[in-house]
C-alpha positions as CSV (number, residue, x, y, z in Angstrom):
1,M,0.0,0.0,0.1
2,V,1.1,3.5,-0.7
3,H,-0.1,6.7,1.2
4,I,-1.4,9.7,-0.9
5,N,-2.7,13.0,0.2
6,I,-5.8,14.6,-1.3
7,T,-7.7,17.7,-0.8
8,F,-11.5,17.8,-0.5
9,P,-13.9,20.8,-0.5
10,E,-15.3,20.8,3.0
11,D,-19.0,19.9,1.7
12,L,-17.6,17.0,0.0
13,K,-15.6,15.9,3.0
14,A,-18.8,16.1,5.2
15,K,-20.8,14.0,2.8
16,L,-17.8,11.5,2.6
17,D,-17.8,11.2,6.4
18,K,-21.4,10.7,6.7
19,E,-21.2,7.7,4.1
20,V,-18.3,6.4,6.0
21,K,-20.1,6.5,9.3
22,K,-23.2,5.0,7.6
23,N,-21.2,2.2,6.2
24,R,-19.0,1.6,9.2
25,T,-15.8,1.8,7.1
26,K,-12.6,3.8,6.9
27,R,-12.3,6.9,4.6
28,S,-9.6,5.2,2.6
29,T,-11.4,2.1,2.1
30,F,-14.5,4.0,1.1
31,I,-12.5,6.1,-1.4
32,Q,-10.6,3.0,-2.6
33,N,-13.9,1.3,-3.5
34,A,-15.2,4.4,-5.0
35,V,-12.1,4.8,-7.3
36,R,-12.3,0.9,-8.1
37,F,-15.9,1.2,-9.0
38,Y,-15.6,4.4,-11.2
39,L,-12.7,2.8,-13.1
40,Q,-14.9,-0.3,-13.8
41,L,-17.7,1.8,-15.0
42,K,-15.3,3.6,-17.3
43,D,-13.9,0.4,-18.6
44,K,-17.4,-1.0,-19.3
45,K,-18.4,2.3,-21.1
46,S,-15.3,1.9,-23.3
47,E,-16.2,-1.8,-24.0
48,Q,-19.7,-0.7,-24.9
49,E,-18.4,2.0,-27.3
50,L,-16.1,-0.4,-28.9
51,L,-19.1,-2.8,-29.4
52,K,-21.3,-0.2,-30.7
53,E,-18.5,0.8,-33.3
54,G,-18.3,-2.9,-34.2
55,Y,-22.0,-3.5,-34.7
56,L,-22.2,-0.2,-36.9
57,A,-19.2,-1.5,-39.1
58,V,-21.1,-4.8,-39.6
59,A,-24.3,-3.2,-40.2
60,N,-22.6,-1.0,-43.1
61,E,-20.9,-4.0,-44.5
62,D,-24.2,-5.8,-44.5
63,K,-25.8,-2.7,-46.4
64,A,-23.0,-2.6,-49.0
65,L,-23.5,-6.4,-49.7
66,M,-27.3,-5.9,-50.0
67,N,-26.7,-3.2,-52.4
68,D,-24.4,-5.3,-54.5
69,F,-26.8,-8.0,-54.9
70,K,-29.9,-5.9,-55.1
71,Y,-30.2,-6.4,-59.0
72,V,-29.6,-10.2,-58.7
73,D,-32.3,-10.2,-56.1
74,Q,-34.6,-8.3,-58.4
75,E,-33.9,-10.7,-61.3
76,S,-34.5,-13.7,-59.0
77,W,-37.9,-12.6,-58.1
78,K,-38.9,-12.4,-61.9
79,H,-38.7,-16.4,-61.8
80,V,-40.9,-16.8,-58.7
81,D,-44.4,-18.1,-59.4
């Protein structure tokens, strides 16, 4: 473990102390958990953005394929009873 010094506005420290007391924990433990939680949320958001980009890229490829075969499909429908 390493020690770090951080500065808080008084109102935020008061809220922190209230939560620490309510959760029966230490400030450092509470802050560690909060930072860990924040970083996990940030990683999850990054994953979701990458997935979205991937889905959009595949959708664009699908549209391009559909356009490539549009005339073949139209020709095929002429032979359907």
